[in-house]
C-alpha positions in Angstrom: 248.9 321.9 -46.2 251.4 323.2 -49.3 250.0 326.4 -48.7 250.5 326.4 -44.5 254.5 325.1 -44.7 254.7 327.9 -47.1 253.5 330.7 -44.7 255.8 329.2 -41.8 258.0 328.5 -43.2 258.6 332.3 -44.9 257.2 333.8 -42.1 260.2 332.1 -39.7 262.6 333.4 -42.4 261.5 336.2 -42.3 262.0 336.8 -38.6 265.0 335.1 -39.0 266.0 337.7 -40.9 264.8 340.4 -38.6 266.9 339.4 -36.6 270.4 338.9 -37.7 269.6 342.6 -39.4 269.3 343.6 -35.3 272.8 341.7 -34.8 274.7 343.7 -37.2 273.2 346.4 -35.4 270.6 347.1 -37.7 267.7 346.9 -34.6 268.8 350.6 -34.4 267.3 352.1 -36.8 263.1 353.0 -37.0 260.8 350.9 -39.3 260.7 353.2 -42.2 264.4 353.6 -42.3 264.8 349.7 -42.4 262.5 349.5 -45.2 264.2 352.0 -47.2 267.2 350.5 -46.9 266.2 347.2 -47.2 264.8 348.2 -51.0 267.8 350.1 -51.9 270.4 347.7 -50.7 271.3 344.9 -53.3 271.7 342.8 -50.6 268.1 342.5 -49.4 267.1 341.3 -52.6 269.2 338.3 -52.5 268.0 337.3 -49.6 264.0 337.6 -50.3 265.2 335.3 -53.6 266.9 333.1 -50.9 264.1 332.7 -48.8 261.4 332.3 -51.6 263.9 329.4 -53.1 264.7 327.9 -49.1 260.3 327.4 -49.3 260.0 326.5 -52.3 262.7 323.0 -51.6 260.7 322.4 -48.1 257.8 322.3 -50.1 259.0 319.9 -52.9 260.3 317.3 -49.9 257.0 317.5 -47.9 255.4 317.2 -51.2 257.7 314.3 -52.0 257.0 312.8 -48.3 253.1 312.7 -49.0 253.7 310.9 -52.7 255.9 308.2 -51.3 253.6 307.1 -48.2 250.5 306.9 -50.5 246.8 306.8 -49.0 246.9 303.6 -47.0 250.7 304.3 -45.2 248.2 304.0 -41.7 246.9 300.4 -42.5 249.1 297.4 -41.5 248.4 294.0 -41.5 249.7 291.5 -39.5 250.5 287.8 -40.7 251.4 286.2 -37.9 248.0 287.3 -36.1 246.1 285.2 -38.7 244.5 281.5 -36.7 242.5 281.0 -39.5 242.2 280.0 -43.3 242.9 282.5 -46.2 246.7 284.7 -46.0 247.2 288.3 -47.5 245.3 291.3 -46.4 242.9 289.3 -44.0 242.8 290.5 -41.2 239.4 288.5 -39.8 241.1 286.0 -37.4 238.9 282.9 -37.2 237.5 281.7 -33.7 237.8 278.2 -32.4 234.8 276.4 -33.6 235.1 272.5 -32.8 234.3 271.0 -29.7 236.7 272.8 -27.5 235.4 276.3 -29.1 234.6 278.8 -26.8 231.5 280.8 -28.1 230.0 278.4 -30.8 226.3 279.9 -30.4 225.4 276.2 -31.0 227.6 274.6 -27.9 226.0 276.9 -25.3 228.3 280.3 -26.5 230.1 281.2 -23.4 232.3 278.6 -21.5 229.8 279.4 -18.0 226.3 280.3 -19.2 223.8 280.1 -16.6 222.1 276.9 -15.8 218.9 275.6 -17.4 216.6 273.6 -16.4 216.1 270.1 -16.9 213.2 267.7 -16.1 213.4 266.7 -11.7 215.1 270.0 -11.1 213.2 271.4 -8.5 212.1 275.3 -7.8 210.9 277.3 -4.8 208.5 280.7 -5.9 208.0 282.9 -3.9 205.7 285.7 -3.8 206.8 289.3 -2.1 203.4 290.2 -1.8 201.0 287.3 -2.2 203.0 284.3 0.4 199.6 281.8 -0.1 201.0 281.4 -3.8 204.6 280.4 -2.4 205.2 277.0 -3.9 207.8 274.2 -4.9 207.8 273.0 -7.8 208.8 270.4 -9.7 209.9 270.1 -13.7 208.0 267.3 -15.0 209.5 264.7 -17.8 207.5 267.0 -20.3 208.8 270.4 -19.3 206.1 271.6 -17.7 205.3 272.5 -13.6 201.7 272.7 -12.4 201.5 276.4 -10.9 198.7 277.1 -7.9 195.5 278.6 -9.9 196.7 278.9 -13.0 198.2 275.4 -14.5 201.0 274.2 -16.9 203.8 276.6 -17.4 207.5 275.5 -19.8 210.2 275.1 -17.5 212.8 273.1 -19.0 215.5 275.3 -20.7 215.1 278.3 -19.5 217.2 280.0 -16.9 216.1 281.4 -13.5 215.6 284.5 -14.5 213.6 283.2 -17.5 211.5 281.4 -15.7 210.8 283.5 -13.0 209.3 286.3 -15.6 207.3 283.9 -16.8 205.8 282.9 -13.6 205.3 286.8 -13.5 203.7 286.6 -16.3 201.2 283.8 -16.0 200.0 285.0 -13.0 198.9 289.0 -14.3 195.4 287.8 -14.6 195.4 287.1 -10.7 198.0 289.2 -9.2 198.8 293.0 -9.2 201.7 293.5 -10.0 203.4 290.1 -8.8 206.8 289.8 -8.0 208.1 286.1 -8.2 211.5 285.3 -6.7 212.8 281.8 -8.5 215.3 279.9 -6.1 216.4 276.3 -7.1 216.4 273.6 -4.7 217.3 270.5 -6.6 219.4 269.6 -9.8 221.4 267.5 -11.6 225.0 268.2 -10.8 226.8 268.3 -14.0 228.6 265.5 -15.4 230.5 263.7 -18.0 230.7 260.4 -18.9 234.0 258.2 -19.7 233.9 254.8 -22.1 235.7 252.3 -24.3 239.0 250.9 -23.5 239.1 252.5 -19.9 239.4 250.4 -16.5 236.8 252.5 -14.8 234.0 253.4 -17.4 231.4 255.7 -16.1 229.6 259.0 -14.9 231.5 261.5 -12.9 230.2 264.4 -11.4 231.9 267.6 -13.1 233.2 270.0 -9.8 235.7 271.1 -11.8 237.4 272.8 -14.6 238.1 269.3 -16.0 240.0 268.3 -19.6 239.6 265.3 -21.6 243.2 263.6 -20.1 241.9 264.2 -16.8 238.8 262.7 -17.5 240.5 259.3 -18.3 242.3 258.9 -15.5 239.9 259.6 -13.3 238.7 256.7 -15.1 241.7 254.7 -14.4 243.4 255.1 -17.5 243.8 253.6 -20.4 243.7 250.4 -20.8 246.2 247.8 -22.9 243.7 247.2 -25.9 243.3 251.5 -25.6 243.6 252.8 -29.0 244.9 256.6 -27.0 245.7 258.4 -30.3 242.7 258.2 -31.1 240.3 259.5 -28.1 236.9 260.9 -29.5 234.6 263.4 -27.8 231.2 263.4 -27.5 230.0 267.5 -26.9 225.9 267.5 -27.2 224.4 270.1 -29.6 221.1 269.7 -29.5 218.2 266.8 -28.6 219.3 265.3 -32.1 222.8 266.1 -32.7 226.2 265.8 -31.3 229.6 266.9 -32.6 232.7 265.1 -32.6 236.5 265.5 -32.2 239.6 263.6 -32.1 242.1 263.9 -29.6 245.7 262.1 -30.1 246.3 261.7 -26.6 249.2 259.6 -27.1 251.1 262.6 -29.0 250.0 265.0 -26.1 251.4 262.8 -23.0 254.4 261.7 -25.0 255.6 265.2 -25.6 254.5 266.6 -22.0 252.2 268.9 -24.4 248.6 269.7 -23.9 248.0 272.9 -25.7 245.4 270.8 -27.3 243.4 268.7 -24.5 239.9 270.2 -24.6 238.1 271.4 -21.7 235.3 269.2 -21.1 231.6 271.0 -20.2 229.0 269.7 -19.0 227.3 266.7 -20.8 230.2 265.7 -22.5 230.9 261.6 -23.2 234.8 260.6 -23.9 235.0 257.3 -25.6 238.3 255.6 -25.7 238.0 252.8 -28.8 240.0 250.0 -29.5 240.6 249.8 -32.8 241.9 252.4 -35.4 239.1 254.7 -36.3 239.2 255.2 -40.6 236.4 258.0 -40.7 233.9 259.6 -38.4 231.9 262.5 -38.9 231.8 265.9 -37.2 228.2 265.6 -36.5 226.5 262.6 -35.7 223.0 262.0 -35.1 221.9 260.8 -31.5 221.0 257.3 -33.4 224.6 257.0 -35.0 226.1 257.3 -31.0 225.2 254.5 -30.2 228.2 252.2 -32.3 230.5 254.5 -30.0 228.3 253.8 -26.6 225.1 253.2 -25.6 223.0 256.7 -26.1 221.1 256.1 -23.0 223.9 256.9 -20.9 224.5 260.7 -22.9 
């Protein structure tokens, strides 16, 4: 970069020097005569020295600027963008991992995951080239369905595309290039449960985006004994584990700020206690949930 800068400045300076001489009348001379005058005239030596000094000063200025910037000049860290634990030069922001986390893999990943088959769901299976194998199936309590001429195939926990692939794989020995289409005919509608110190505890259908505060209103609001500064949100992680989150709805409502209000997911349970909760674990086993609410409802 230094060599390039020197050559560019030298070329520009010499070019301007020739232009200056043309304006003084030197432009009418031939190239040989001009070169001879420059070599003989005392001013030519002074111009050469001035050009070299100017180029050298520009090179020094460029080198000093690069040294001041340093090798990490392009790396910028914004402290205001940090949302997780830690500080300093860290650029990794923590994702929300609580019961309201949008992308917690243990809680189902995205806010709107694909529906997965459950017990008592009814599916209709149709074949394009073999309509005699069309059938309507119900997911049994053990999670399996009974396919015609094939037998039991697991369905519970599978999305519709995954179940379609399982059916096609099961019929590969019976049909040539089986292509199965699966349609969900009957299913349990998404729901949430509100219990504890509310006027209408029970199970409610989750028809749209609903927050914990809205769920309490669906359940008739708080009773006079409600400890609404410690509302508990229970969210199922798997068949044996439940995640908990404490919400201070009293503070939210008094400050009319619902930014911390959690959005419900299918199967969530909201519990409003009567007394102060001294301590609650972030994760509870299903048997441990019975101290708050009847576990058979969750």
